[in-house]
N, C-alpha and C positions, 0 to 999 in steps of 0.2 A: 607591507605584509609579504612575507616570502612565499614562494611557490610550494615549498614542502609543507609549510604550516597550513596553507589552504587545502592541500591534498589530504592532509591528516584529518582535517575537519570534515571534509567530504567523505572520507573513508569511515570516520566515526559515525556520521549520519547514516551512511549506507548500512553499516553493521547494525545500528539500532533498528532501522527499518526492516532488515532481514530477520532480526531476532524477534521483532514485535509486529509481524505482518498484519494480524487482525486488528490490532490497536491502530496501526497506520491507516488501514482501509476504513475503519470506523471514524477516525478523525477526518479523513478526506470526505467521507459521506456527510458527516455533520457540517463541515465547512461548505460543502456543495449545496446542501439544503439552505443554510443560512445565506450564502451568497446569492442563490437563485431567488429566494424569497425577497431579499433586499432589492435585487434588480427588478423583479416583477412588481413590487410595490411601487416603484417609480413610474411604471407604465400606466397611464390613465385609461379608463374605460374597460377594465377587466374585472370580472367577478372574482370574489375571494376564492371560491372553489377552483376556478380555472388557474389562479395564481398558485395555489397549493399543489394542484396536479402538475403544473409545469415544473415547479420546484422539485417534486418527487421524481419526475422523469429526468431532469438534468442531473440530480444526485445519483440516480440509478445508472445513468450512462457513465458518470465519473467513476462510480464504484466498479462497474464492469471493466473499465479501462485500467483501474488500479489492480484489480484481480489478474487481469491479463499481464500487466507489468510484473506483478509478484510471481506469476507462473514463469515468465521469461527469466527472472532473476534466479528462481529456484532451479530451473533447467540449466542455466549457466553454472551455478554453484555445483551441481551434480556432475556436469561435464568436466569442469576444471579440477575437480577433486577436492575442493575446499570443504565440502560436507563429509566426504568419505573419511577424512582424518578425524573429524569431530565425532562421528558415530562409530568409528572402528572399535572402540573399547566396548560398546554395547553389543556389537555384532559378534565379537570374538568370545564373549563370555556367555553365550546363549546356552541354557541348560538342555535344549532339545537338539543338540548337534548329533549327527549320525556318525 
């Protein structure tokens, strides 16, 4: 596999995540809950309510990390100018210009 092909797949995945931030965070949350429940179910001697609470806490921490990551990506996109070109047509055609 060539390096340029790998880079294009990574760029395509990054673009999809940037365009679908909430869907990405939701999928991460759901996989975090499922993974944590699966892990906690393998631990003997825990009550079901404690397992569910631990799964929720792990998924919540994962979601906060994903939201922080999305904020960093958004900040980088605004600083690099990638978003300014995409939104320029909407900003220039504003009917409320002075």
